[in-house]
C-alpha positions in Angstrom: 103.0 86.1 105.4 104.5 88.3 102.6 101.3 89.4 100.8 103.2 90.9 97.8 105.1 87.6 97.2 101.8 85.8 97.5 100.1 88.1 95.0 103.0 87.9 92.6 103.1 84.1 92.8 99.4 83.7 92.1 99.3 86.4 89.5 102.1 84.5 87.6 100.0 81.3 87.7 97.0 83.1 86.3 99.0 84.9 83.6 100.5 81.5 82.4 97.1 79.9 82.4 95.6 82.7 80.4 98.4 82.7 77.9 98.0 79.0 77.4 94.3 79.5 76.7 94.7 82.6 74.5 97.6 81.8 72.2 98.6 84.1 69.3 96.0 83.8 66.6 96.5 84.1 62.9 93.8 84.3 60.2 90.6 86.3 59.6 89.9 86.8 63.3 93.4 87.8 64.3 92.5 91.4 64.8 89.7 90.5 67.2 92.1 88.2 69.1 94.6 91.1 69.3 91.9 93.4 70.7 90.9 90.8 73.3 94.5 90.1 74.3 95.3 93.8 74.4 93.0 94.4 77.4 93.4 90.9 78.9 97.2 91.3 79.2 97.3 94.9 80.2 99.0 94.4 83.6 95.9 93.9 85.7 96.1 93.0 89.4 94.2 89.7 88.8 92.5 90.3 92.1 89.4 88.3 91.2 91.1 85.1 90.2 93.5 85.4 93.2 90.5 85.8 95.5 89.0 82.6 94.0 92.2 80.7 94.6 92.6 82.2 98.1 89.0 81.2 98.9 89.8 77.6 97.9 92.9 77.6 100.0 91.0 78.9 103.0 88.9 75.8 103.2 91.8 73.4 102.4 91.1 73.1 98.7 93.7 73.0 95.9 94.0 76.4 94.2 95.2 74.7 91.0 91.9 73.0 90.6 89.9 76.2 90.4 92.1 77.9 87.8 89.5 77.6 85.0 86.9 79.4 87.0 89.4 81.9 88.4 90.5 82.8 84.9 86.9 82.9 83.7 86.3 85.6 86.4 89.2 87.6 85.0 87.7 87.4 81.5 84.4 88.8 82.8 86.1 91.6 84.6 88.2 92.5 81.5 85.1 92.6 79.3 83.4 94.9 81.7 86.4 97.3 81.7 86.4 97.5 77.9 82.7 98.3 77.8 82.9 100.7 80.7 85.5 102.7 78.9 83.4 103.1 75.7 82.3 106.6 74.5 78.7 105.7 75.3 79.6 104.8 78.9 82.4 106.4 80.8 84.3 107.6 77.6 87.7 107.0 79.1 90.9 107.2 77.0 93.3 105.6 79.5 93.1 102.3 81.4 96.0 100.9 83.4 98.2 103.6 81.9 97.5 102.6 78.3 95.1 103.9 75.7 91.7 102.2 76.2 90.7 99.4 73.8 88.4 101.5 71.7 91.1 104.1 71.3 93.4 101.5 69.7 91.0 99.2 67.8 87.9 101.4 67.3 84.6 101.3 69.1 83.0 98.5 67.1 85.9 96.0 67.6 86.2 97.0 71.3 82.5 96.1 71.8 83.0 92.8 70.0 86.2 92.1 72.0 84.2 92.5 75.2 81.4 90.3 73.9 83.9 87.6 73.0 85.7 87.7 76.4 82.4 87.4 78.2 81.4 84.4 76.1 84.8 82.8 76.4 84.6 83.2 80.1 81.7 80.8 80.4 83.2 78.4 77.8 86.4 78.2 79.9 84.6 77.7 83.1 82.4 74.9 81.6 85.2 73.0 79.8 85.0 69.5 81.3 88.6 68.6 80.6 89.7 71.5 82.8 87.3 70.6 85.6 87.5 66.8 85.6 88.2 66.7 89.4 85.3 69.0 90.3 81.8 67.6 91.0 79.6 68.6 88.0 76.8 69.7 90.2 79.1 72.0 92.2 80.6 73.4 89.1 77.1 74.1 87.6 76.1 75.8 90.9 79.2 78.0 90.8 78.7 79.0 87.1 75.1 79.9 87.8 76.1 82.0 90.8 78.8 83.8 88.8 76.4 84.5 85.9 74.0 86.1 88.4 76.7 88.2 90.0 77.8 89.4 86.5 74.4 90.0 85.1 71.3 92.2 85.5 71.0 91.5 89.2 74.7 92.1 89.8 77.5 94.0 88.0 75.6 95.0 84.9 72.6 96.1 87.0 74.8 98.2 89.2 76.5 99.8 86.2 73.1 100.6 84.6 71.9 102.4 87.8 75.3 104.2 88.0 74.8 105.6 84.5 71.2 106.5 85.0 72.0 108.4 88.2 75.0 110.2 86.8 74.9 114.0 87.6 71.9 113.4 89.9 71.9 113.7 93.7 71.2 110.3 95.3 70.6 109.1 98.8 73.2 106.8 100.6 71.1 103.6 100.2 71.2 104.0 96.4 74.9 104.8 96.6 75.4 101.5 98.5 73.3 99.6 95.9 75.5 100.9 93.0 78.8 100.0 94.7 77.7 96.6 96.0 76.4 95.6 92.6 78.7 97.4 90.1 81.9 96.3 91.8 81.1 94.2 94.9 79.0 91.4 93.2 81.8 89.9 91.1 84.4 90.3 93.9 82.1 88.5 96.3 81.4 85.8 93.7 85.2 85.3 93.3 85.7 84.5 96.9 82.5 82.3 97.2 83.4 80.4 94.0 86.7 79.4 95.5 85.2 78.3 98.8 82.5 76.3 97.0 85.0 74.6 94.6 87.4 74.0 97.6 84.7 72.0 99.4 83.7 74.6 102.0 80.9 74.0 104.4 77.6 75.8 104.4 78.8 78.0 107.2 82.0 78.8 105.4 80.1 79.7 102.3 77.9 82.1 104.3 81.0 83.7 105.7 82.6 84.0 102.3 79.5 85.9 101.0 79.7 88.3 103.9 83.4 88.8 103.6 83.2 89.1 99.8 80.4 91.7 99.9 82.3 93.8 102.4 85.7 93.8 100.5 83.8 94.4 97.3 82.2 97.5 98.7 85.6 98.5 100.3 87.4 98.1 97.0 85.0 100.6 95.3 85.1 103.1 98.2 88.9 102.9 97.9 88.7 103.5 94.1 86.5 106.6 94.8 89.1 108.0 97.2 92.0 107.2 94.9 90.2 109.2 92.1 90.6 112.3 94.4 93.9 111.6 96.1 95.8 109.5 93.6 97.7 110.7 90.5 97.1 109.7 86.9 100.4 107.8 86.9 99.4 105.8 90.0 95.9 104.9 89.1 96.5 104.4 85.3 93.6 106.7 84.3 92.9 110.5 84.6 92.6 111.4 88.3 89.5 113.4 89.2 87.5 112.0 86.3 84.6 110.8 88.6 84.0 114.4 89.8 84.2 115.8 86.3 81.6 113.4 85.0 79.3 113.9 88.0 79.7 110.3 89.2 78.0 109.2 92.4 80.9 108.3 94.6 81.3 107.9 98.4 83.2 111.2 98.8 80.5 112.9 96.7 77.8 111.6 99.0 79.5 111.4 102.4 82.6 113.6 102.0 86.2 112.4 102.0 86.7 112.0 105.8 83.6 110.0 106.4 84.4 107.8 103.3 87.7 106.9 104.8 86.1 106.0 108.1 83.5 103.9 106.3 86.3 102.1 104.4 88.2 101.3 107.6 85.0 100.1 109.3 84.1 97.8 106.4 87.6 96.3 106.3 87.6 95.6 110.1 84.2 93.9 109.8 85.4 91.8 106.8 88.4 90.5 108.7 86.3 89.7 111.7 84.1 87.6 109.5 87.1 85.3 109.0 87.5 84.3 112.6 86.1 80.8 112.1 88.8 80.2 109.5 92.4 79.1 110.5 95.8 80.2 109.2 94.9 79.1 105.6 92.7 82.2 105.3 95.5 84.6 106.1 95.8 85.7 102.4 92.1 86.8 102.5 92.8 88.8 105.7 95.9 90.4 104.2 94.1 91.2 100.9 91.4 93.0 102.9 94.0 95.1 104.7 95.8 95.8 101.4 92.6 97.4 99.9 93.1 100.4 102.3 96.8 101.1 101.4 96.8 100.3 97.7 97.6 103.1 95.3 96.2 101.7 92.1 
């Protein structure tokens, strides 16, 4: 299969759905809407919604039916980026090659834009008219799972530990904890939500969790490596910023060579997890391989 064509096709579907849900707003709250849209439509990869759709396809489900949840995952991801970039957090001025949200709209409105996106994510996922063909119990289970992955036991928890450990020497087990929670949790939830909504079996759900955890970890390791080897124009933010801020990254703990070995091993293991799936899981296999070669 042509992965780039697949990603472009799915990305276009997600973009169209998001634009339908977030039309141009006029009135007193227009500036908040502009701040939300600024980051939401800043040329993101849409990896998380695409993984949700690919997960549904892998078990024979209809990817169109999972769009509300897929787009909700993108809203959660976008909110997290806005907040991560804030002066009180990573204090970044560039994201995806553009000024970060708080640089354009101010810190207060950026915080509120992130808050609004997170709230809208769960409203979108819970809207019954968008999910009329999904079993309510399954949808409730999926939303609960995503909330856990995004919250204190997942993404937010990982980010908190990352900030607390900044500039400190940590052991590999804590490094693994930060990466699997800060980045891996929501990526894993993206795959699992698609498999659940697509009608996957218990065995397929277990496999989705294992595969998702591994590519989530791999994605963050690849990000760590790109911060060293990539250019600002490629990665859309200042290269080398992790080292300057004393961030705990895989290269900082293991060195660059061992980090690359670890990345390759995790991807091989993730692909092996998918052996029980047929050709319909090929996008998931290709996405795993893409993580190694991506430049942004």
